[in-house]
C-alpha positions in Angstrom: 7.9 0.8 6.0 5.9 -2.2 5.1 3.3 -1.2 2.7 0.5 -3.3 1.5 -2.5 -3.1 -0.7 -5.7 -4.9 0.3 -6.8 -7.6 -2.1 -9.9 -9.7 -2.5 -10.7 -12.5 -2.4 -8.9 -12.8 0.9 -5.6 -14.4 0.6 -2.3 -14.1 2.4 -1.1 -10.6 1.7 1.9 -8.6 0.9 1.6 -5.1 -1.0 3.4 -3.6 -0.6 7.9 -6.3 -0.4 8.0 -6.4 3.1 11.4 -6.0 4.7 13.3 -4.7 1.7 11.5 -3.7 -1.4 8.5 -2.1 0.2 9.9 -0.4 3.2 10.2 3.1 1.8 6.8 4.2 2.8 3.4 4.2 1.3 2.9 7.9 1.6 3.5 10.5 -1.0 3.4 14.2 -1.0 4.0 16.8 -3.7 5.7 16.1 -6.9 7.8 18.0 -9.4 5.7 19.5 -12.1 2.6 20.2 -10.1 3.4 23.3 -8.1 0.6 22.3 -5.8 2.0 22.8 -2.3 3.4 25.5 -0.2 7.2 25.2 0.3 8.1 23.4 3.4 10.5 20.9 4.9 9.4 18.8 7.8 11.6 18.6 10.9 14.3 16.0 10.5 13.3 14.1 13.6 9.9 13.2 12.4 7.7 16.2 13.3 4.5 16.6 11.3 4.1 19.5 8.9 1.6 22.3 8.6 2.0 22.8 4.9 -1.1 22.0 2.9 -1.7 20.6 -0.5 -3.0 23.4 -2.8 -5.8 23.0 -5.2 -5.1 23.3 -8.9 -6.8 26.0 -11.0 -10.3 25.1 -12.2 -9.6 25.6 -15.8 -7.7 22.9 -17.7 -4.4 24.3 -19.0 -4.4 24.5 -22.8 -1.3 22.2 -23.0 -3.3 19.4 -21.3 -6.4 19.7 -23.6 -5.3 16.9 -26.0 -5.2 14.5 -23.0 -8.6 15.5 -21.8 -10.1 15.3 -25.3 -8.7 11.9 -26.3 -11.1 9.1 -27.0 -11.0 5.7 -25.2 -11.1 2.8 -27.6 -12.8 0.1 -25.6 -12.1 -3.5 -26.5 -12.5 -7.0 -25.1 -10.1 -7.9 -22.3 -10.4 -11.6 -22.5 -12.1 -11.5 -19.2 -15.9 -12.0 -19.5 -17.9 -8.9 -18.8 -14.9 -6.5 -18.8 -13.7 -4.0 -21.4 -10.2 -2.6 -21.6 -8.6 0.6 -23.1 -5.4 2.6 -23.1 -5.2 6.2 -22.2 -2.4 8.7 -22.5 -1.1 11.1 -19.9 1.9 13.4 -19.9 5.0 11.9 -18.5 5.9 15.3 -17.0 2.9 17.6 -16.2 5.3 20.5 -16.1 6.3 19.8 -19.7 3.3 18.1 -21.3 4.8 18.1 -24.8 7.9 16.1 -23.7 6.4 12.7 -23.9 3.5 10.5 -22.8 2.9 7.6 -20.5 0.3 5.0 -21.5 -2.0 3.8 -18.8 -4.1 0.6 -18.8 -7.8 1.1 -18.0 -10.6 -1.5 -17.5 -14.3 -1.3 -16.8 -17.4 -3.4 -16.2 -20.6 -1.6 -17.2 -23.4 -1.2 -14.6 -25.5 -4.4 -14.4 -28.8 -3.0 -13.1 -31.8 -1.2 -14.6 -31.9 1.6 -12.0 -30.8 5.2 -12.6 -27.0 5.1 -13.5 -24.7 6.9 -11.1 -21.7 7.1 -13.4 -18.3 5.5 -12.8 -16.9 4.1 -9.6 -13.1 4.1 -9.8 -11.3 1.6 -7.4 -7.7 1.3 -6.3 -6.5 -1.5 -3.9 -3.4 0.3 -2.7 0.3 -0.6 -2.5 1.7 1.5 -4.0 2.2 -1.0 -6.7 -1.0 -3.0 -6.6 -2.7 -3.5 -9.9 -6.1 -1.7 -9.9 -7.1 -3.4 -13.1 -6.3 -6.8 -11.6 -8.2 -5.9 -8.5 -11.2 -4.8 -10.5 -11.3 -7.9 -12.7 -10.6 -10.4 -9.8 -12.7 -8.9 -7.1 -14.3 -5.4 -7.2 -16.1 -5.9 -10.6 -17.7 -9.1 -9.4 -17.5 -9.0 -5.6 -18.6 -5.5 -4.6 -22.2 -5.4 -3.4 -24.7 -6.1 -6.2 -26.6 -2.9 -5.5 -23.4 -0.9 -6.0 -22.4 -2.7 -9.2 -26.0 -2.3 -10.5 -25.8 1.5 -10.5 -22.1 2.1 -11.3 -19.8 1.3 -14.1 -16.9 -0.3 -12.2 -13.6 1.2 -13.4 -9.9 0.9 -12.7 -6.6 2.3 -14.0 -3.2 0.9 -13.2 -1.2 3.9 -11.9 1.9 4.9 -13.9 4.7 2.5 -13.4 2.4 -0.3 -12.2 1.5 -3.6 -13.7 0.0 -2.9 -17.2 0.9 0.8 -17.2 4.5 0.9 -18.3 5.8 -1.0 -15.3 8.9 0.0 -13.4 11.4 -2.8 -13.5 14.4 -3.2 -11.1 15.7 -6.8 -10.7 15.1 -10.1 -12.5 13.7 -13.1 -10.6 17.0 -14.6 -9.5 18.2 -11.2 -8.3 15.0 -10.6 -6.4 15.3 -14.0 -4.7 18.7 -12.9 -3.4 17.3 -9.5 -2.4 14.3 -10.8 -0.4 16.6 -13.2 1.5 19.0 -10.4 2.6 19.4 -10.3 6.4 17.7 -7.2 7.8 18.9 -7.7 11.3 22.7 -7.3 10.8 24.8 -8.6 13.6 28.1 -6.9 12.7 29.7 -4.5 10.3 30.0 -7.1 7.5 26.3 -7.9 7.6 25.5 -4.2 7.6 27.6 -3.7 4.5 25.8 -6.6 2.8 22.4 -5.0 3.6 23.5 -1.6 2.3 24.9 -3.3 -0.9 21.5 -5.0 -1.4 19.7 -1.7 -1.2 22.1 -0.1 -3.6 21.9 -3.0 -6.1 18.1 -2.7 -6.1 18.1 1.0 -6.5 20.7 0.8 -9.3 18.6 -1.8 -11.1 15.6 0.5 -11.0 17.7 3.5 -12.3 19.1 1.4 -15.1 15.8 0.0 -16.4 13.4 2.9 -15.9 15.5 6.1 -15.8 12.9 8.6 -17.1 9.7 7.0 -15.7 11.3 6.8 -12.2 11.2 10.6 -11.9 7.4 10.7 -12.7 5.6 8.0 -10.6 4.5 10.2 -7.7 1.1 10.1 -6.1 0.4 13.6 -7.2 1.0 12.7 -10.8 -1.1 9.5 -10.5 -4.0 11.6 -9.0 -3.8 14.0 -11.9 -4.0 11.0 -14.3 -7.2 10.0 -12.5 -8.7 13.4 -13.3 -8.0 12.9 -17.0 -9.7 9.5 -16.8 -12.7 11.1 -15.0 -13.2 13.4 -17.9 -12.8 10.7 -20.5 -15.5 8.6 -18.8 -17.8 11.6 -19.0 -18.2 12.1 -15.2 -18.5 15.6 -13.8 -17.2 14.4 -10.5 -15.1 11.5 -9.3 -16.6 8.7 -7.3 -13.9 6.5 -5.8 -13.1 3.7 -3.3 -9.4 3.5 -2.3 -7.9 1.1 0.2 -4.6 1.4 2.0 -2.2 3.5 -0.2 -5.3 4.1 -2.3 -6.6 6.4 0.4 -3.6 8.7 -0.1 -4.2 8.6 -3.8 -7.9 9.5 -3.3 -7.2 12.2 -0.7 -4.5 13.7 -2.9 -7.1 13.9 -5.7 -9.5 15.7 -3.3 -6.8 18.2 -2.4 -6.0 18.9 -6.0 -9.5 19.0 -7.3 -11.9 19.7 -4.4 -14.6 20.9 -6.7 -14.6 17.6 -8.6 -15.0 15.4 -5.6 -18.1 13.1 -5.7 -18.3 10.3 -3.2 -14.9 9.2 -1.9 -14.4 6.2 0.4 -10.9 6.1 1.9 -10.5 2.8 3.7 -7.4 2.0 5.8 -6.3 5.6 5.7 -2.8 7.1 5.6 -1.6 10.3 7.3 0.2 12.5 4.8 1.5 14.9 7.4 4.1 12.4 8.8 7.7 12.0 7.8 9.0 8.7 6.6 10.6 7.9 10.0 7.4 8.6 11.9 5.4 6.6 9.4 7.8 3.6 9.7 7.9 3.8 13.5 4.1 4.1 13.9 3.5 1.3 11.4 5.9 -0.9 13.4 3.7 -0.3 16.4 0.7 -1.2 14.3 2.2 -4.6 13.5 2.9 -5.1 17.1 -0.7 -4.4 18.0 -1.8 -6.9 15.3 0.7 -9.5 16.6 -0.6 -9.1 20.1 -4.1 -10.0 18.8 -2.7 -13.0 17.0 -0.8 -14.1 20.0 -3.9 -14.0 22.2 -5.7 -16.0 19.6 -2.9 -18.5 18.9 -2.6 -19.8 22.5 -6.3 -20.6 22.6 -5.6 -23.3 20.0 -3.9 -26.6 20.7 -1.8 -26.3 17.5 -0.1 -23.1 18.6 3.6 -23.7 18.5 4.4 -20.5 20.3 2.8 -21.3 23.7 -0.2 -22.6 25.5 -3.2 -21.2 27.2 -1.1 -19.8 30.1 1.5 -18.1 27.8 1.3 -14.3 27.8 1.4 -12.4 24.4 4.7 -10.9 25.3 6.2 -14.4 25.9 4.7 -15.5 22.6 6.6 -12.6 21.0 9.8 -13.6 22.7 9.3 -17.2 21.5 8.9 -16.0 17.9 11.8 -13.7 18.2 14.0 -16.6 19.4 12.8 -18.7 16.4 13.8 -15.9 14.0 17.2 -15.7 15.7 17.6 -19.5 15.3 16.8 -19.2 11.6 19.3 -16.4 11.2 22.0 -19.0 12.2 20.5 -22.1 10.7 17.8 -21.8 7.9 15.5 -24.7 7.4 14.7 -26.6 4.2 11.6 -25.7 2.2 11.6 -28.1 -0.7 11.8 -25.1 -3.1 12.7 -26.0 -6.6 15.2 -23.1 -6.7 16.9 -24.2 -3.5 15.8 -21.5 -1.3 15.8 -22.1 2.5 13.8 -20.4 5.1 16.0 -17.9 6.8 15.0 -15.0 9.2 14.1 -12.6 6.4 11.7 -14.8 4.6 10.2 -16.1 7.8 9.6 -12.6 9.1 7.9 -11.6 5.8 5.7 -14.7 6.0 4.5 -13.8 9.5 4.0 -10.1 8.6 1.9 -11.2 5.6 -0.5 -13.1 7.9 -1.0 -10.0 10.1 -3.0 -8.3 7.3 -6.0 -10.5 7.7 -7.1 -12.6 10.7 -8.5 -15.3 8.4 -4.8 -16.1 7.6 -4.0 -16.9 11.3 -4.8 -20.6 11.1 -2.5 -20.9 8.0 0.2 -19.1 10.0 -0.1 -21.4 13.0 0.2 -24.4 10.7 3.2 -22.9 8.8 5.0 -22.0 12.1 4.3 -25.5 13.5 5.9 -27.1 10.4 8.9 -24.8 10.5 9.5 -25.0 14.3 8.7 -28.7 14.9 9.0 -30.5 11.6 12.0 -28.6 10.1 9.8 -27.7 7.1 9.7 -24.1 6.0 7.5 -24.5 3.0 4.4 -22.9 4.6 6.2 -19.7 5.7 7.9 -19.5 2.3 4.5 -19.7 0.6 3.2 -16.8 2.7 6.3 -14.8 1.9 6.0 -15.5 -1.8 2.4 -14.5 -1.8 3.3 -11.2 -0.2 6.0 -10.6 -2.7 3.8 -11.8 -5.6 6.4 -14.4 -6.7 5.0 -17.1 -9.0 5.9 -20.8 -9.2 8.4 -20.0 -12.0 10.4 -17.7 -9.8 9.2 -14.5 -11.5 8.0 -11.5 -9.5 5.2 -9.1 -10.4 6.4 -5.5 -10.6 4.8 -4.8 -7.2 8.0 -4.4 -5.3 9.7 -2.2 -7.9 6.7 0.1 -8.2 6.3 0.3 -4.5 9.8 1.5 -3.9 9.7 3.8 -6.8 6.6 5.7 -5.6 7.6 5.6 -1.9 11.1 6.9 -2.5 9.8 9.7 -4.7 7.0 10.8 -2.4 9.0 11.5 0.7 12.6 12.2 1.9 14.2 9.0 3.1 13.6 7.9 6.7 17.3 7.5 7.3 20.4 8.6 5.4 22.8 5.9 6.6 23.4 3.0 9.0 24.4 5.3 11.9 20.9 6.9 11.9 19.3 3.4 12.0 21.5 2.4 14.9 20.4 5.5 16.8 16.7 4.7 16.1 16.8 1.0 17.2 15.7 1.6 20.8 12.5 3.5 19.6 11.7 0.8 17.0 12.3 -2.1 19.4 10.1 -0.4 21.9 7.3 0.0 19.3 7.7 -3.8 18.5 10.0 -6.1 20.3 9.3 -8.7 17.6 9.6 -6.7 14.4 11.2 -3.4 15.4 14.9 -4.2 14.6 14.1 -5.5 11.1 11.7 -2.7 10.3 14.1 -0.1 11.4 16.9 -1.4 9.1 14.4 -1.9 6.3 13.6 1.8 6.4 17.0 2.5 5.1 16.3 1.5 1.5 15.4 5.0 0.1 18.7 6.4 1.3 20.3 5.0 -1.9 17.6 5.8 -4.4 18.9 7.0 -7.8 16.2 9.8 -8.0 15.8 12.6 -5.5 12.4 12.8 -3.8 10.0 15.4 -5.1 7.5 15.2 -2.2 7.4 16.4 1.4 4.9 15.8 4.3 1.8 18.0 4.0 -1.8 18.4 5.1 -4.7 17.6 2.8 -7.7 19.9 3.6 -9.6 19.9 0.3 -11.6 23.0 1.2 -15.0 23.0 -0.6 -15.1 19.2 -1.3 -18.2 17.2 -0.9 -18.3 14.9 2.2 -15.4 12.4 2.1 -15.8 9.1 4.1 -12.6 8.0 5.9 -12.6 4.5 7.4 -10.2 3.2 10.1 -9.8 -0.2 11.8 -8.7 -0.1 15.4 -6.2 -2.9 15.2 -5.1 -2.4 11.6 -1.4 -3.4 11.3 -0.4 -1.6 8.2 -2.3 1.7 8.5 -2.7 2.3 12.2 -6.0 3.7 13.4 -4.6 7.1 14.4 -3.8 7.8 10.8 -7.5 7.5 9.9 -8.4 9.9 12.7 -5.8 12.4 11.5 -6.8 12.3 7.8 -10.5 12.7 8.7 -9.7 15.7 10.9 -7.5 17.3 8.1 -10.1 17.0 5.4 -12.5 19.9 5.6 -15.4 17.6 4.9 -14.1 14.4 6.3 -16.2 11.9 8.3 -14.6 9.1 10.2 -16.2 5.6 10.3 -14.5 3.3 12.7 -14.3 -0.5 12.6 -13.4 -2.0 16.0 -11.5 -5.1 15.0 -8.5 -6.8 13.4 -7.1 -6.8 9.9 -6.2 -4.3 7.2 -9.2 -2.2 6.0 -12.9 -2.8 6.7 -15.1 -2.7 3.6 -16.2 -6.1 2.5 -14.6 -8.0 5.4 -17.8 -9.2 7.1 -19.1 -6.3 9.1 -22.7 -5.6 8.0 -22.5 -2.3 9.9 -19.5 -1.1 7.9 -20.8 -2.4 4.6 -24.2 -0.9 4.9 -22.8 2.5 5.9 -20.5 2.6 2.9 -23.1 1.3 0.5 -25.5 4.0 1.6 -22.9 6.7 1.1 -22.1 5.4 -2.4 -25.7 5.0 -3.5 -27.3 8.0 -1.7 -24.4 10.3 -1.0 -25.2 10.4 2.7 -22.2 9.7 5.0 -22.8 8.0 8.4 -23.2 10.1 11.5 -20.0 11.5 13.0 -18.4 9.1 15.5 -20.1 6.0 14.1 -18.4 2.8 15.3 -19.0 -0.7 14.0 -17.7 -4.2 15.0 
């Protein structure tokens, strides 16, 4: 499944390696060492589960006391206004004495003179997105002034991510090859090449991060957040999580319902679904977003996929035909490393622009250049932004961490190519444009070197304070039904709906959404049930 964090300021997005590295799934469940769920296995054909995440005991285990009692040594980050520190957490919560993982933390102190409200922890999603980077580049300076005035803005990079002992899999050159692998194989030879690419990526992760790879689950990351809560001196956790960050926040609520303060879960995930269901439903989400793009595109004279009389379905067929042409004959890009624009990179570039409608003009321009001027530079730039590849050909660890968390959190969507072949009709029905590629991309966790420790489950968080779940009706990456489902699972969940396009809703221009969330963060009062904004 494509996974993606939300990032501000708005730019062409990723999160989570589109067709290859990030297709495992952005959902996690229960992890080894937590003993927090009832035993269950979801039906193999994608049925949801009735198992529920179980709260941890109120008392902190003695073996964890040294972690809860450590002191944070705050220092300058080199970023004006921000401080940084390093905290320790047990590598394995089942064996706290067997080793530590060091986690990067950053904060910006409250800027106002009003009564302080404590800390506001933020996470942009992924999995694999740097929360520290998000805090310093956006949340700590771009969240509403009234929120920053009352809260210390705080972030921790989850274990295995960015500054927190990052998982590493492939070097830049190998990642270039990986991201260009054809995910719509035409014959047995191309299927073998795709399987070999998945295996090589997985083997690289296993070779470089063998121990950490077993302990990067969402449950463990949520437990790390509780240690940070205590070290910050907060009795309860206040939190804003976007995309995968909603799963992280909901998992925290399930484990520690009595420590829930004000939780905003924006662009919500449904933890009850299997990997196959999640991938298939997200495929339909991207189709919904593409239909919106198609309708908008043909209203503009520079749309290369059709004119005012072209239906969205025909726009999709035109794009699919272009992808098939690139599969046979890639176009030049002017890339210093000699990369051409083939079907895989072009698809990633289009997917990247589906996350935010402000990227649609850039996508139109990139498609025009590729289709009419034989210049693939624009789509390649969108793809590189999604993958977080820099001008020197190096990749952030986003793709590696994304796969590591996803493949640990759930059983694989498919166990082999035959199962993908059987699923193709359903995926192509969900999206004639993207279905085939997303089905094959969902195979990556089949070859993961570490067995999953999570399963699908419900998160009820009985006894938690009100939790605000936010869903966008045409969200491509986290389809709106997932927000409805999570809000209904949570015993104290309230659903806030944004009727519109794009991934997540907070800070995207809706005064209705922003005022409702700000009021909740500042006063603790969630919006009325059923509230809808546009």
